[in-house]
C-alpha positions in Angstrom: 104.1 51.1 110.9 105.1 49.3 107.4 104.1 50.2 104.2 101.2 47.9 103.8 99.6 49.2 106.8 100.3 52.9 105.6 99.0 52.3 102.4 96.0 50.7 103.8 95.1 53.1 106.4 95.5 55.8 103.7 93.0 53.6 101.6 90.7 53.6 104.1 90.6 57.5 105.1 90.6 58.4 101.3 87.3 55.8 100.7 85.7 56.5 103.2 81.8 57.1 103.3 81.9 61.1 104.1 82.2 64.3 102.2 85.2 65.5 100.2 86.4 67.6 102.3 86.2 65.5 105.7 87.8 62.8 103.8 90.9 65.5 102.9 90.9 66.9 106.6 91.3 63.3 108.4 94.0 62.5 106.1 95.9 66.0 107.0 95.9 65.0 110.6 96.8 61.6 110.2 100.1 62.1 108.3 102.0 63.9 110.2 101.9 61.0 112.6 102.7 58.9 110.0 105.9 60.6 108.7 107.1 62.2 112.0 106.3 65.7 110.7 105.3 69.0 112.5 102.7 70.4 109.8 101.3 68.3 107.0 98.9 71.1 104.3 97.0 70.3 101.3 97.3 73.1 98.9 94.7 73.3 95.9 95.9 75.7 92.9 93.9 78.2 91.2 95.2 78.3 87.5 92.9 81.0 86.6 94.9 83.3 89.2 98.0 81.2 89.4 97.5 81.3 93.0 97.7 78.3 96.1 95.2 78.1 98.6 95.5 76.0 101.9 92.7 74.2 102.7 93.8 71.2 104.7 96.2 71.5 107.4 96.8 69.7 110.6 96.9 73.1 113.0 95.4 76.3 113.1 97.8 77.9 110.2 97.4 81.4 109.4 96.8 80.6 105.7 93.7 78.9 106.2 92.5 82.4 107.0 94.0 83.9 104.2 91.7 83.7 101.2 93.8 85.5 98.9 95.9 82.6 98.6 100.0 82.6 97.9 101.9 83.6 94.6 104.7 81.1 93.4 107.0 84.0 94.0 105.8 83.7 97.8 107.0 79.9 98.2 110.0 77.6 98.0 108.7 74.7 95.8 107.8 76.9 92.4 109.3 73.5 90.4 106.3 71.7 92.3 103.9 73.9 90.5 105.6 74.4 87.2 107.2 71.5 86.9 105.0 68.6 88.9 108.2 67.4 90.6 108.9 67.2 94.3 111.0 70.0 96.1 112.9 69.2 99.3 114.5 71.7 101.7 116.6 70.7 104.6 117.5 67.2 103.8 121.4 67.9 104.8 122.1 68.5 108.4 124.9 71.0 107.3 122.5 73.3 105.9 121.5 76.3 107.6 117.3 77.3 107.7 117.9 80.2 105.3 116.1 78.2 102.5 113.4 78.4 104.2 113.7 81.8 106.2 111.4 84.1 104.1 107.5 83.5 103.7 104.9 81.4 105.8 107.6 78.7 106.0 110.5 80.1 107.8 109.5 78.3 111.2 109.8 75.1 109.4 113.7 73.9 108.5 112.8 70.5 106.9 109.9 71.1 103.8 109.1 68.5 101.2 106.2 69.6 98.5 104.6 66.6 96.3 102.5 67.4 93.6 99.1 66.6 93.8 98.0 65.0 90.2 96.9 62.8 87.7 98.0 62.4 83.8 96.3 65.4 83.0 95.4 68.1 85.8 97.4 69.4 88.6 95.0 69.7 91.5 97.4 71.2 94.3 100.0 70.1 96.4 100.9 68.2 99.6 103.5 70.2 101.9 105.2 68.4 105.0 107.2 70.6 107.3 109.4 69.7 110.0 111.1 71.2 112.9 114.2 69.4 112.7 116.6 69.0 109.2 116.2 65.3 107.7 116.3 63.2 104.6 113.6 61.7 103.2 114.2 57.6 103.2 113.4 55.4 100.3 110.0 54.3 101.9 109.0 57.7 102.3 109.7 58.5 98.9 107.6 55.6 97.8 104.6 56.2 99.7 104.6 60.2 99.3 103.7 60.2 95.6 101.2 57.5 96.1 99.6 59.4 98.8 99.3 62.4 96.2 97.7 60.1 93.5 95.5 58.8 96.0 94.4 62.5 97.1 94.1 63.3 93.6 91.7 60.7 92.8 89.7 61.7 95.7 89.4 65.1 94.8 88.7 64.4 91.1 86.0 62.0 92.3 84.6 65.0 94.7 84.4 67.2 91.6 82.7 64.5 90.0 80.2 64.2 92.5 80.0 68.3 92.7 79.2 68.2 89.0 76.7 65.7 89.4 75.1 67.7 92.2 75.6 71.0 90.3 73.9 69.7 87.1 70.6 68.6 89.4 71.0 71.9 91.4 71.0 73.2 87.5 67.7 71.6 86.3 66.3 72.5 89.7 67.6 76.1 88.9 65.7 76.0 85.6 62.5 74.5 86.9 62.5 76.9 89.8 63.2 80.1 87.5 60.5 78.8 84.9 57.8 78.5 87.7 58.8 82.2 88.9 58.5 83.4 85.5 55.3 81.9 84.9 53.9 82.4 88.0 53.0 86.2 86.6 51.8 87.6 83.4 52.4 91.7 84.9 55.4 92.5 82.9 57.1 95.1 85.6 56.6 92.4 88.0 57.9 89.5 85.5 61.1 92.0 84.8 61.7 92.3 88.4 61.4 89.0 89.3 64.0 87.7 86.3 66.5 90.0 87.6 66.1 89.0 91.4 65.6 85.3 90.7 68.8 84.9 88.4 70.9 86.9 90.6 69.9 84.5 93.7 70.1 81.6 91.4 73.7 82.4 90.1 75.0 83.8 93.4 75.4 86.9 91.8 75.6 90.1 93.2 73.8 91.9 90.5 71.9 92.0 87.5 70.3 93.9 84.3 67.8 92.9 82.1 67.5 94.9 78.8 65.0 95.0 76.2 65.7 95.7 72.8 64.0 99.0 71.1 63.8 98.0 67.4 63.0 101.2 66.1 65.8 103.4 68.0 68.0 100.3 68.0 69.1 100.8 71.8 69.0 98.5 74.4 67.1 99.9 77.5 67.5 98.6 80.9 64.0 97.4 82.4 64.3 95.8 85.1 68.0 95.8 87.5 69.0 94.6 90.8 71.8 95.5 93.1 73.0 98.5 91.2 71.9 102.3 91.7 69.1 103.7 89.7 71.2 106.3 88.8 74.2 104.4 87.7 75.9 104.7 84.0 75.4 101.1 83.4 71.9 101.1 83.4 71.8 104.1 80.7 70.5 103.1 77.3 72.8 100.8 74.9 73.6 101.0 71.1 73.0 98.4 69.3 76.3 96.6 68.8 78.4 98.7 71.2 79.7 97.7 74.8 79.1 94.2 76.6 75.4 94.0 76.2 74.7 95.7 72.2 77.4 93.3 71.4 75.8 90.3 73.2 72.4 91.1 70.9 74.2 91.6 67.9 76.3 88.6 67.7 73.4 86.3 69.7 76.4 84.9 71.7 76.9 84.7 75.2 79.9 86.9 76.6 81.7 85.4 79.7 84.7 87.5 81.3 85.7 85.8 84.5 87.6 88.2 85.7 87.3 92.0 84.1 90.5 93.5 85.1 91.8 91.0 83.2 90.3 91.6 80.0 90.7 93.9 77.4 86.4 94.3 76.7 85.7 97.9 76.9 83.3 97.7 80.5 83.6 101.4 81.3 79.9 101.9 82.1 80.3 99.4 85.0 81.4 99.9 88.0 84.7 99.6 89.2 84.3 97.2 91.7 83.1 94.4 89.2 84.8 91.5 89.8 83.3 89.0 86.9 80.5 89.4 84.4 78.4 87.2 82.4 76.0 88.4 79.4 73.3 86.5 77.6 71.2 87.2 74.9 67.7 86.7 75.3 66.1 84.8 71.9 62.6 84.2 71.3 61.5 83.0 67.8 65.0 82.7 66.5 64.9 86.7 67.2 67.2 88.9 69.7 64.7 91.1 71.9 67.0 91.8 75.1 69.7 91.0 77.2 70.4 89.4 80.5 74.0 90.5 82.2 74.9 89.4 85.9 78.1 90.3 87.7 80.0 90.0 91.1 82.1 92.7 93.4 85.5 92.3 94.6 84.8 91.8 98.6 87.3 92.3 101.2 87.8 89.3 103.1 84.8 87.3 101.5 84.3 85.2 99.2 84.0 86.1 95.7 81.8 84.9 92.5 83.9 84.3 89.8 81.5 83.0 86.8 82.8 79.8 84.7 81.4 78.0 81.6 78.9 76.3 83.2 77.4 79.3 84.3 77.2 80.6 81.0 75.3 77.2 79.6 72.9 77.6 82.4 72.2 80.9 82.1 72.0 80.6 78.2 69.6 78.0 78.7 67.7 80.4 81.5 67.6 82.6 78.6 64.8 81.1 76.4 62.9 80.5 78.8 62.8 84.1 79.8 62.8 85.5 76.2 59.3 83.2 76.0 57.8 84.7 79.0 58.9 88.3 78.2 57.2 87.8 74.4 53.8 86.4 76.4 53.7 89.2 79.0 54.2 92.2 76.1 51.6 90.4 74.2 49.3 90.2 77.3 49.6 93.8 78.1 49.1 95.0 74.6 45.8 93.2 74.7 44.6 94.4 77.8 45.8 98.1 77.2 43.8 98.1 73.7 40.8 96.5 75.5 41.0 99.0 78.4 41.3 101.9 75.9 38.6 100.8 73.7 36.3 100.4 76.9 36.6 103.8 78.3 37.5 105.9 75.4 34.4 107.5 74.8 33.7 108.4 78.3 37.0 109.7 78.9 37.1 111.7 75.6 33.6 113.2 76.0 34.5 114.3 79.8 37.9 115.6 78.7 36.3 117.4 75.8 33.9 119.4 77.5 36.8 119.9 80.4 39.1 121.6 77.5 36.9 123.9 76.3 35.9 125.3 79.5 39.8 125.8 80.1 39.9 127.5 77.0 37.8 130.3 78.3 40.1 131.3 80.3 43.9 132.2 80.6 43.8 133.2 84.2 45.4 131.2 86.5 43.3 130.8 89.3 40.3 130.6 87.3 42.2 127.5 85.6 43.4 125.9 88.6 39.5 126.2 90.2 38.3 124.4 86.9 40.4 121.5 86.9 39.7 120.8 90.6 36.4 121.2 89.7 36.2 118.5 87.0 38.1 116.2 89.2 35.5 116.3 92.1 32.1 116.2 89.5 29.4 114.3 90.3 30.4 111.1 87.8 31.3 107.3 88.7 35.1 108.7 88.6 34.8 111.8 90.5 36.8 112.3 94.1 35.8 113.6 97.0 38.4 116.2 97.7 41.4 117.5 95.3 44.5 119.6 95.6 47.1 120.9 93.4 50.5 121.4 93.8 52.7 123.3 91.4 56.2 123.8 91.4 58.6 126.8 92.3 61.6 126.7 90.5 62.8 129.9 91.9 62.9 128.4 95.4 63.2 124.8 94.7 59.5 124.0 96.4 56.3 122.4 95.7 53.4 124.8 96.6 49.8 124.1 97.7 47.7 126.3 95.3 44.4 125.4 95.5 42.1 122.7 97.1 38.3 122.0 96.3 36.4 119.6 98.5 33.8 119.2 101.2 35.3 119.9 104.6 33.0 117.3 106.7 30.6 114.8 105.6 27.7 116.8 106.5 28.8 119.3 103.6 29.9 116.1 101.3 26.2 115.2 101.4 25.1 118.7 100.3 27.5 118.8 97.8 26.1 115.3 96.4 22.9 116.4 96.0 23.4 119.7 94.5 25.6 117.9 92.0 22.8 115.4 91.3 20.4 118.6 90.5 23.1 120.8 88.6 23.2 120.7 85.1 26.7 120.5 84.3 28.1 120.1 81.0 24.8 121.5 80.1 26.7 123.9 77.5 30.0 125.2 77.2 29.6 128.6 77.7 27.9 128.3 81.1 30.2 125.8 82.1 33.0 127.5 83.4 31.2 130.2 85.0 29.1 127.2 87.0 32.4 126.1 88.4 33.3 129.1 89.3 30.1 129.9 91.9 30.6 126.1 93.4 30.3 127.1 97.2 32.4 124.5 98.5 36.4 124.7 99.2 38.6 122.6 101.1 41.1 124.6 102.4 44.6 122.5 102.8 46.5 125.8 104.3 49.8 127.0 103.2 51.8 124.1 102.3 55.4 124.2 100.7 57.5 121.0 100.6 61.2 121.6 99.2 62.2 119.4 96.3 64.5 117.1 97.8 62.3 116.4 101.0 62.4 112.7 101.8 60.0 111.0 102.7 57.3 112.6 100.4 55.0 110.7 98.2 54.4 114.6 96.1 58.1 114.6 95.9 58.5 111.5 94.5 55.7 112.0 92.0 57.9 114.6 90.9 60.9 113.4 90.8 59.8 109.9 89.4 57.1 111.7 86.9 54.6 108.7 87.6 51.2 108.6 89.6 50.6 106.7 92.8 47.8 105.1 94.3 48.3 104.8 98.1 45.9 102.4 99.7 47.4 102.7 103.1 48.7 106.2 103.7 49.7 105.6 107.3 51.9 102.7 106.6 53.3 104.2 103.7 57.3 105.0 104.5 57.0 107.7 101.5 54.0 109.9 102.6 55.0 112.7 104.8 53.8 112.3 108.2 52.9 116.4 108.4 51.3 116.0 105.3 49.1 113.4 106.3 48.4 115.1 109.3 47.1 117.8 107.5 44.7 116.3 105.2 44.1 113.3 107.3 43.5 110.9 104.4 43.8 107.1 104.8 43.7 106.4 101.3 44.6 108.9 98.2 46.3 109.1 94.7 48.5 111.4 93.3 49.4 112.3 89.8 52.1 114.3 88.1 51.5 117.2 85.8 53.7 116.6 83.0 54.3 119.1 80.2 57.5 118.5 77.8 58.6 115.9 79.9 58.9 117.6 82.7 56.9 117.9 85.8 55.7 121.3 86.8 52.8 119.9 90.0 51.2 117.1 91.2 47.0 116.8 91.4 46.1 114.8 95.1 42.9 113.5 95.2 41.3 111.1 97.8 37.7 110.0 98.7 37.5 110.5 102.1 34.0 110.9 103.1 32.7 108.1 100.1 35.3 105.7 101.2 35.4 104.4 97.8 38.8 103.0 96.8 40.8 104.7 93.9 41.1 101.9 91.2 43.2 101.7 87.9 40.6 103.1 85.8 40.4 106.1 88.2 44.5 106.4 88.1 43.7 106.5 84.0 41.3 109.4 84.3 42.9 111.4 86.4 46.7 110.7 84.4 44.1 111.9 81.1 43.1 115.1 83.0 46.3 115.8 84.3 47.8 116.3 81.0 45.3 118.2 79.9 45.5 120.3 82.8 49.3 120.7 82.9 49.1 121.8 78.9 46.6 124.7 80.4 48.5 125.7 83.0 51.5 126.0 81.0 49.7 128.3 78.2 48.3 130.2 81.1 51.9 130.6 82.4 53.3 131.6 78.8 50.8 133.9 78.5 51.6 135.8 81.0 55.1 135.6 80.3 54.5 137.2 76.7 52.4 140.1 78.8 55.4 140.7 80.6 57.9 140.5 77.5 55.2 142.9 75.5 55.6 145.1 78.4 59.5 145.1 78.3 59.3 145.6 74.6 57.0 148.8 74.9 59.1 149.9 77.8 62.2 149.7 75.4 60.6 151.0 72.6 60.0 154.2 75.0 63.2 154.7 75.9 64.4 154.1 72.4 62.4 156.9 71.2 63.9 159.0 74.0 67.1 158.4 73.2 66.4 159.2 69.9 64.6 162.3 71.0 67.4 163.6 73.0 70.4 162.7 70.6 68.7 164.9 68.1 68.0 167.5 70.6 71.6 167.4 71.7 72.9 168.1 68.4 70.6 171.0 67.9 71.1 171.9 71.3 75.0 171.6 70.8 75.2 174.0 67.7 73.1 176.6 69.4 75.3 176.9 72.6 78.4 177.3 70.5 77.2 180.2 68.7 76.2 181.9 71.9 79.1 180.5 74.1 81.1 182.9 72.2 79.6 186.3 72.4 78.0 185.6 75.6 82.1 185.3 76.8 83.0 188.5 75.2 79.9 190.4 77.2 80.7 188.8 80.2 84.6 189.8 79.8 83.6 193.7 79.1 81.1 193.7 82.0 83.8 192.7 84.4 85.9 195.4 83.5 83.4 197.6 83.4 82.2 196.6 86.9 85.5 197.6 88.3 85.6 201.1 86.8 82.6 201.6 89.1 82.5 202.9 92.9 80.8 200.5 95.3 78.1 203.2 96.0 77.1 204.0 92.5 73.8 202.8 90.7 76.2 201.9 87.6 77.7 199.1 90.2 74.4 198.0 91.3 73.5 197.6 87.8 76.9 195.7 86.7 75.9 193.1 89.6 72.5 192.7 88.3 74.3 192.0 84.6 77.0 189.8 86.3 74.4 187.7 87.7 72.7 187.0 84.7 75.5 186.4 82.9 76.5 183.7 85.3 73.4 182.3 85.3 73.6 182.0 81.1 76.8 180.3 81.6 75.5 177.9 84.0 72.8 177.2 81.4 75.4 176.6 78.5 77.2 174.7 80.6 74.6 172.2 81.3 73.1 172.5 78.0 76.6 171.5 76.6 76.8 168.7 79.1 73.4 167.2 78.1 74.3 167.4 74.2 77.6 165.7 75.1 77.6 161.5 75.0 78.2 160.4 78.6 81.6 158.8 79.3 81.5 154.9 79.1 82.2 153.0 82.1 85.8 152.3 82.9 86.2 150.4 86.1 84.7 148.9 89.3 83.5 151.2 92.0 81.8 151.0 95.5 78.5 152.7 95.0 78.6 153.8 99.0 82.1 155.9 98.8 80.5 157.5 95.4 77.9 158.6 97.3 79.7 159.7 100.8 82.1 161.7 98.2 79.3 163.4 96.5 77.5 164.7 100.0 81.0 165.5 101.2 81.4 168.0 98.3 77.8 169.2 99.0 77.8 169.4 102.6 77.7 173.3 102.6 74.9 173.7 100.8 72.4 171.2 102.9 73.8 172.9 106.2 73.1 176.4 104.6 69.6 175.2 103.7 69.0 173.7 107.0 68.6 170.1 105.2 68.9 166.3 107.5 70.4 163.8 106.0 69.9 160.3 106.8 72.3 157.6 105.4 71.4 153.4 105.7 73.8 151.9 103.5 74.1 148.4 103.2 77.6 147.3 103.8 77.7 144.2 101.9 77.2 145.9 98.5 79.2 144.3 95.5 81.2 147.0 93.2 79.9 147.8 90.0 81.2 148.6 86.6 81.1 152.7 86.0 82.4 155.7 85.1 82.7 158.0 88.7 82.4 161.4 87.7 79.1 160.3 85.9 77.8 158.8 88.8 78.6 161.5 90.9 77.2 164.1 88.4 73.8 162.0 88.8 73.7 162.3 92.4 74.5 165.8 92.3 71.5 167.0 90.3 69.4 164.7 91.9 70.5 166.0 95.0 70.0 169.8 94.1 66.6 168.6 92.7 65.8 167.7 96.2 67.3 171.0 97.8 65.1 172.8 95.5 61.8 171.0 96.6 62.4 171.0 99.8 63.4 175.0 100.3 65.4 175.9 103.6 64.2 172.6 105.4 64.0 168.7 105.1 65.2 165.9 105.4 67.2 163.8 102.5 67.1 159.9 102.9 69.6 157.7 101.3 69.3 154.1 101.4 71.9 151.3 99.6 70.6 147.7 99.2 71.1 144.7 97.1 68.2 143.0 95.5 67.2 140.3 93.1 64.1 139.8 90.9 64.1 136.4 89.4 67.6 135.7 87.6 68.4 139.6 87.7 71.0 140.8 90.4 71.6 144.6 90.9 72.3 147.2 93.5 69.8 150.0 94.3 70.0 153.5 95.8 66.9 155.2 97.1 67.0 159.3 97.2 64.1 159.9 99.1 63.0 164.0 100.2 60.3 165.5 102.3 59.6 168.4 99.1 55.9 167.7 99.1 56.3 165.3 96.0 55.5 166.2 92.4 52.5 167.5 90.9 50.7 164.3 89.0 49.8 166.1 85.5 53.7 167.0 85.2 55.0 163.4 86.1 55.5 161.8 82.7 57.7 164.7 82.0 60.4 165.2 84.7 62.7 163.2 82.4 62.1 165.5 79.5 64.9 167.9 78.9 64.1 171.6 79.3 61.1 170.6 80.9 60.9 172.6 84.4 58.7 174.2 86.8 60.9 176.9 88.3 62.1 179.9 86.5 65.7 179.9 87.8 65.9 176.2 86.5 67.0 174.8 83.4 64.8 171.6 83.0 68.6 169.3 82.5 69.2 168.1 85.8 67.1 165.1 85.9 67.2 164.8 81.7 71.5 164.6 82.2 71.1 162.3 85.2 68.6 159.6 83.2 70.8 159.6 80.3 73.9 158.6 82.5 72.2 155.9 84.1 71.2 154.8 80.9 74.6 154.9 79.6 75.8 152.6 82.5 72.7 150.4 81.4 71.2 151.0 84.7 67.2 152.3 85.3 65.4 155.2 87.0 62.4 155.2 88.7 60.2 157.8 90.6 57.7 157.0 93.4 55.5 160.0 94.2 54.0 160.5 97.4 52.0 163.3 96.8 52.0 165.9 99.7 54.8 164.1 101.4 57.4 164.0 98.9 59.7 162.0 96.3 61.7 158.8 96.1 64.0 158.0 93.0 65.2 154.4 92.9 68.2 153.9 90.7 69.4 150.5 90.1 72.6 149.3 88.5 73.4 145.6 87.2 75.9 143.7 89.4 77.0 141.3 86.3 80.4 142.6 84.9 
């Protein structure tokens, strides 16, 4: 085939009335036969990434399936790209194949690369590969640049055609998004349509629409697509900061084709974001928000990189979007104002009476009954049934606390008749009492729902702090089937009880028997009443907490007075005891010397024994008195409570055996250590055990039980000491821890006082549970915290 025929065939292929891709594919199939080579490839040049991509080849080459392309370091014809010069290797038959030994072209000893370019742009390169070394003849050197020029013209005409189609598509896009955003004036639906439609039109993976809060100078995300709702990218952005804030401040679009190559701070966006485009939304020369579009990195898939054309298109779309949002916001404000005026008098009147009734009590059960009866009153917004759920923070549960309403249609009819005759709201004084006497209650059972349960519309209302109107409960995926089976509701509504931006419960209502649908005005009334109810419930809880705090303060005051009294008494006792001890020691010494001088059968020996016994008793009383007057030693280290009890029992084993007292132990094996002074703790147990032995006499049963307990956030270990000594007389129960109080002739009245003092020093507590006629139990608690 001569030169003329070759050029004629090339022109015929490149000017055929088919798509550019088809023409180039046909050309790559024809060139191997023309030039006698085994491989022909047309590579496109990507100037943004500096990579070559094989787009067309006469064979199924692996590079056709490599979307990443080739860098210049991976090809042997770098000068062809950088300098637009032809590169030929393997022309000399004496050369080896080592020039192309590495990389994807190692199977071709002969390679020729020619630039596909015009006077301005480099579109790519044409590569010919042969399996035998051969030189290019003059005719081939003449034809190949001409063919490359023709390919460049084909690509350029294809791009012009593509640009024309793209322009038409842009106009169609503007029309489509205009239709989408003007087809609704409901603000939330409009915002969602904007993010969804704009992302689909621009082939983006996600979008974020922000509106400007002018008072706080913040851009808040009001709608998003393709991104997790909890993502950091959806957090409010300060005016002038980050991508959205910068665009809102400057009023100019921000285009970042490749995020990884940009120095712009984008730490709020996910790390896998590839390309970003953010435009301002300007209405009447005023920026009202921003629209951001982004694409993700995708392994093995086509990736979207935004360009200038995308920027121009989205910027134009932004004007339409801004005007639509402005109109929707104005319409919403007008509708809300009209609705508020329409319902204000009726709702405020009802709310006033209900609020007055709530003020008549602080008891939680009464409040719940008032709330539920108010919701089900015979008025045009009254519901058939209502159930109130409260959050249990300690157990992380949502619990049904009370339900009210008829249980069947017959009760519903009777209830309606009674309500028509009742004079509810007749006076504030009787309103609450009338509610308490209403006979019908719907029992929902003890429903307990974990706060992390899915699906659950009740939990969703708590989590999202918004009301839900479920028109078809059976088909709604968020409705818990178990709850649905208990209530049997076909349609219902739930409203969260919110106090200080925290949901404390949920109010659920339905019209199971009247079948009246729950409307938007009903939801507004229910929300208003729920807010008032939430405040009343919170006030009731605060009152209960205040009572508990007052009780704790009274106990603390009592302990403080007791401590001061013990301290004063201790000082007096210490001074007196020291004055008595010196002569008592002398008396004891002389009596013991005299005792040794008398014979065992003399009457004087008997008298000396009585004196010695009383001297020992006085010495023991003095020892206990001095021990009471001293400050208890401070805790020194961590110790095992069970071991301390065992050690104490071992020292008193003989006394228990002599008195025929059975000791039963029930020790928890998993008790944590606690911070204490061991000798002092043993003294506590010795005093309690002696006290129990004196109460039981010559027989009985002493039970010791240790356990780990928890009350609220407090964690402590507990030991219970239970005897069978008949209990404590009721008239002396309040005095058992007072010093020197005793009902026994031989006692000092200091055993329990010393134990009480040591326990207080260890920041513990001791209580007595009295069972008259049976015995007494002393409960001792120590904090587990270090």
